SEBASE-665985 format. One line per 2 residues: number of its first residue (from 1); their letters; for each residue x, y, z of C-alpha. Coordinates in pm, whole numbers. Example, Ala and Ser with C-alpha at 12.3 -4.5 7.8 and 13.67 -1.06 7.14 Angstrom:
BEGIN
1 = AS = 1230/-450/780; 1367/-106/714
// end
This chain:
BEGIN
1 = MT = 6417/-1439/8032; 6436/-1172/7756
3 = KD = 6523/-822/7874; 6341/-516/7746
5 = PA = 6572/-347/7488; 6444/-8/7602
7 = AP = 6547/-70/7965; 6864/103/8081
9 = VN = 7158/-137/8087; 7277/-46/8440
11 = AG = 6934/-20/8608; 6905/-197/8942
13 = ER = 7136/-477/9059; 7219/-826/8940
15 = IA = 6959/-1079/9053; 7218/-1301/9228
17 = KV = 7346/-1004/9428; 6994/-911/9534
19 = LS = 6925/-1267/9650; 7252/-1272/9842
21 = RA = 7177/-944/10018; 6830/-1069/10103
23 = GI = 6986/-1364/10286; 6854/-1629/10045
25 = AS = 7188/-1774/9940; 7541/-1674/9852
27 = RR = 7583/-1521/9507; 7725/-1843/9365
29 = EA = 7448/-2053/9520; 7189/-1807/9389
31 = ER = 7327/-1850/9037; 7288/-2228/9069
33 = MI = 6930/-2184/9191; 6857/-1970/8887
35 = EL = 7001/-2233/8652; 6778/-2493/8820
37 = GQ = 6469/-2282/8754; 6396/-2202/9118
39 = VA = 6379/-1824/9071; 6102/-1622/8907
41 = VN = 6090/-1248/8837; 5754/-1082/8778
43 = GK = 5586/-1418/8730; 5839/-1558/8479
45 = VI = 6096/-1825/8564; 6447/-1711/8468
47 = DS = 6734/-1936/8363; 7024/-1689/8356
49 = PA = 7177/-1469/8629; 7252/-1203/8364
51 = LN = 6957/-993/8474; 6930/-668/8666
53 = VS = 6633/-614/8896; 6508/-320/9098
55 = TA = 6285/-274/9402; 5987/-257/9166
57 = DR = 6040/-617/9052; 5862/-906/9221
59 = IM = 6110/-1187/9295; 6009/-1534/9408
61 = VD = 6227/-1830/9509; 6060/-2172/9519
63 = GK = 5724/-2000/9519; 5804/-1771/9813
65 = LV = 5821/-1393/9779; 6160/-1238/9849
67 = GQ = 6141/-929/10068; 6371/-631/10083
69 = PD = 6730/-697/10198; 6787/-689/10572
71 = AV = 7025/-441/10729; 7388/-554/10720
73 = RL = 7473/-747/11038; 7791/-899/11177
75 = WL = 7850/-1159/11450; 8155/-1286/11637
77 = YY = 8162/-1665/11676; 8402/-1886/11868
79 = KP = 8440/-2188/11641; 8521/-2499/11847
81 = DG = 8792/-2743/11749; 8663/-3042/11550
83 = LV = 8389/-2871/11345; 8400/-2811/10970
85 = TS = 8357/-2453/10848; 8098/-2523/10579
87 = NS = 7724/-2570/10540; 7765/-2937/10456
89 = DE = 8050/-3184/10441; 8096/-3455/10180
91 = KG = 8250/-3684/10446; 7952/-3648/10678
93 = RE = 8146/-3464/10949; 7975/-3223/11187
95 = TM = 7977/-2859/11078; 7968/-2539/11280
97 = FD = 7627/-2461/11128; 7481/-2762/11311
99 = YL = 7538/-2580/11639; 7446/-2219/11568
101 = PE = 7147/-2074/11761; 6806/-2143/11607
103 = DL = 6711/-1774/11605; 7016/-1674/11400
105 = PR = 6929/-1578/11039; 7108/-1733/10745
107 = VM = 7474/-1636/10779; 7797/-1676/10585
109 = TI = 8148/-1704/10723; 8408/-1439/10650
111 = GR = 8713/-1651/10584; 8755/-2001/10723
113 = LD = 8921/-2202/10998; 9026/-2559/10932
115 = LN = 8887/-2861/11114; 9150/-2867/11390
117 = SE = 9166/-2492/11446; 8948/-2288/11679
119 = GL = 8876/-1929/11768; 8725/-1622/11609
121 = LL = 8513/-1642/11296; 8315/-1346/11166
123 = LT = 7962/-1423/11043; 7748/-1195/10830
125 = ND = 7411/-1197/10655; 7546/-986/10367
127 = GA = 7739/-1134/10074; 7891/-800/9975
129 = LK = 8041/-747/10320; 8176/-1103/10319
131 = RR = 8358/-1045/9990; 8496/-706/10093
133 = LE = 8638/-827/10424; 8798/-1133/10261
135 = LP = 8987/-930/10000; 9365/-912/10058
137 = ST = 9343/-542/9969; 9144/-484/10287
139 = GW = 9471/-545/10467; 9322/-672/10792
141 = LR = 9560/-845/11028; 9465/-1185/11173
143 = KY = 9625/-1276/11505; 9665/-1629/11638
145 = RV = 9782/-1802/11954; 9982/-2105/11838
147 = RI = 10109/-2390/12054; 10388/-2593/11900
149 = KG = 10567/-2910/12005; 10923/-2839/12109
151 = NP = 11125/-2546/12243; 11238/-2338/11944
153 = TD = 11477/-2046/11976; 11393/-1706/11838
155 = PE = 11643/-1735/11548; 11477/-2060/11438
157 = LE = 11156/-1863/11376; 11328/-1599/11164
159 = PL = 11250/-1764/10825; 10879/-1707/10895
161 = RQ = 10943/-1336/10953; 11132/-1311/10626
163 = GI = 10873/-1497/10420; 10891/-1862/10323
165 = TV = 10808/-2077/10020; 10630/-2409/10086
167 = DG = 10565/-2658/9804; 10614/-2382/9551
169 = ER = 10373/-2141/9723; 10511/-1817/9863
171 = FQ = 10391/-1704/10206; 10430/-1339/10294
173 = PM = 10637/-1245/10602; 10457/-1321/10929
175 = IV = 10486/-1144/11260; 10602/-1413/11503
177 = IL = 10658/-1362/11876; 10790/-1635/12104
179 = DR = 10568/-1587/12411; 10676/-1859/12651
181 = IQ = 10804/-2212/12692; 10561/-2446/12868
183 = GA = 10711/-2788/12933; 10753/-2974/12607
185 = NA = 10560/-2706/12418; 10597/-2339/12332
187 = WL = 10335/-2069/12278; 10372/-1824/11991
189 = TV = 10172/-1521/11879; 10147/-1506/11500
191 = GL = 10008/-1226/11283; 9938/-1252/10911
193 = RE = 9732/-1074/10647; 9683/-1336/10376
195 = GK = 9525/-1637/10544; 9602/-1898/10278
197 = NR = 9487/-2257/10329; 9652/-2398/10645
199 = EI = 9921/-2133/10610; 10050/-2134/10968
201 = RR = 10058/-2513/11000; 10234/-2557/10667
203 = AM = 10488/-2285/10740; 10567/-2430/11083
205 = TA = 10610/-2778/10935; 10852/-2635/10679
207 = IG = 11089/-2524/10957; 11054/-2850/11150
209 = LT = 10782/-2754/11401; 10445/-2920/11466
211 = VN = 10136/-2720/11562; 9921/-2894/11825
213 = RL = 9680/-2610/11899; 9582/-2302/11699
215 = IR = 9343/-2030/11816; 9251/-1722/11615
217 = VS = 9211/-1438/11864; 9137/-1144/11633
219 = YG = 9034/-1051/11281; 9105/-687/11203
221 = PF = 8959/-472/11484; 8739/-752/11620
223 = RL = 8864/-969/11905; 8769/-1300/12062
225 = GE = 8760/-1143/12408; 8584/-1362/12665
227 = LE = 8381/-1572/12423; 8386/-1945/12488
229 = PG = 8368/-2226/12229; 8027/-2218/12061
231 = DV = 7937/-1864/12172; 7789/-1615/11925
233 = QE = 7789/-1238/11985; 7638/-979/11751
235 = VR = 7839/-664/11688; 7631/-353/11746
237 = GK = 7549/-126/11451; 7733/167/11608
239 = VL = 8051/-40/11635; 8015/-148/11271
241 = KD = 7974/213/11165; 8277/321/11366
243 = QL = 8500/37/11248; 8389/-10/10887
245 = GF = 8300/346/10791; 7939/300/10678
247 = DP = 7596/281/10837; 7478/-84/10808
249 = AT = 7114/23/10859; 7099/257/10561
251 = DE = 7411/231/10345; 7528/-31/10100
253 = VP = 7863/-193/10163; 8128/37/10011
255 = TE = 8372/-80/9746; 8657/-68/9998
257 = VR = 8631/-151/10367; 8931/-70/10581
259 = AK = 8954/-88/10956; 9056/216/11154
261 = PA = 9411/169/11279; 9420/70/11645
263 = TT = 9577/332/11868; 9785/195/12152
265 = RA = 10020/347/12402; 10311/188/12216
267 = SR = 10209/327/11876; 10150/677/12022
269 = SP = 10493/688/12183; 10763/882/11995
271 = RA = 11004/623/12129; 10837/337/11943
273 = AQ = 11109/94/11843; 11223/96/11482
275 = SQ = 11306/-215/11284; 11589/-227/11034
277 = DG = 11360/-130/10748; 11230/172/10939
279 = TT = 10884/39/11032; 10767/56/11392
281 = TS = 10740/-257/11601; 10434/-131/11787
283 = FA = 10238/-438/11674; 10490/-665/11842
285 = RE = 10464/-464/12163; 10086/-454/12148
287 = TA = 10062/-826/12078; 10305/-917/12350
289 = QT = 10116/-703/12600; 9766/-819/12513
291 = LR = 9805/-1185/12418; 10062/-1326/12658
293 = GP = 9798/-1413/12913; 9656/-1762/12960
295 = VP = 9490/-1924/12664; 9107/-1926/12656
297 = TR = 8961/-2164/12914; 8616/-2238/13037
299 = GP = 8503/-2023/13327; 8237/-1765/13424
301 = RQ = 8067/-1639/13107; 8150/-1271/13086
303 = RT = 7966/-1156/12774; 8221/-888/12696
305 = VM = 8387/-856/12357; 8706/-655/12352
307 = LA = 8753/-447/12038; 9036/-219/12148
309 = PE = 9388/-343/12226; 9431/-151/12552
311 = PE = 9434/-397/12842; 9506/-122/13093
313 = LI = 9147/-1/13046; 8988/-328/13152
315 = ER = 8944/-250/13521; 8831/107/13448
317 = VK = 8572/-17/13197; 8437/-284/13432
319 = AK = 8402/-23/13707; 8187/185/13472
321 = GG = 7955/-105/13398; 8100/-193/13058
323 = KG = 8100/159/12911; 8413/283/12745
325 = SG = 8600/332/12421; 8628/21/12208
327 = WA = 8408/-199/12427; 8073/-359/12354
329 = KA = 7890/-541/12631; 7618/-788/12540
331 = KP = 7279/-790/12709; 7198/-1098/12920
333 = AP = 7035/-1364/12703; 6698/-1516/12801
335 = AG = 6711/-1868/12939; 6770/-2121/12662
337 = KG = 6814/-1852/12396; 7075/-1614/12267
339 = TG = 7449/-1646/12243; 7600/-1986/12271
341 = SR = 7269/-2171/12265; 7227/-2478/12047
343 = PN = 6922/-2604/11864; 6710/-2845/12063
345 = GA = 6847/-3194/12035; 7182/-3079/11892
347 = KK = 7487/-3255/12022; 7748/-3074/12222
349 = PK = 8043/-2975/12001; 8388/-3108/12070
351 = T = 8610/-2858/12246
// end
């Protein structure tokens, strides 16, 4: 499609970005749709994504009119073990998208979890937010509960804390806490900021340890809480505004998205322990305090998502009916709908 030479170069937004924000497809998928001739602007089929459009333009995909972008939304999802984190799989394996609720709009994952890993995945309907939260510069910490075969000593885990190179790839230093020994296995809490492909498993293998269960329990300020495998919980707009620094109902995703630092009793204390390089070990204290409990198990479905790392507030918050700093309590879902529901006829995911 030929652009008007008189039109301002920077007017509007790129067509692929507009389609992504409207929930049609990811930016890359939108570009492929354009190349295949599936997108028309103002009645003319376009064949290149190098086009800016504005709200005045009429955009159609496969003959259907594209409306204005929806407000930015974010969901917490407990990905079960044994499901692929992709829309489709070339090997024909089941994907997490096969089990999402029918009433959920088109969503994209923020980051990934491999086939044999479980736990927290963030889902969003906005491509810009997905890209921002995946950037290493965002600096968000991911925390994992990791069960390994064997009974390692704390010194044996030290190479992971110093940073390790595996098959020529350098992994940044991890925060590793030996939580407890449980028979022939041990439970660790691991924190990292990069999230490279199978990073924890590969790093553990490099020091002679085998991971037999891996659960992501938090991503930045968002926590798995009491979600069970397959559950989906939307994060309220107010929480998004507080944590991400913009109003998802009216604002575009900013260039940089950084979580507010979590304030804990350990980090507020002037006696916070100092490591040899002068940095506080408040994360280690916080993690040890909040994640040493039992691993997630099936039980009564308490639709409460914990966003603040202050376990001492739990009883106080419950007594107030779920109100309190850093807490978001979901409304009861109608029968057969809402969080954790599966499309009619869908098979039960492996857990």
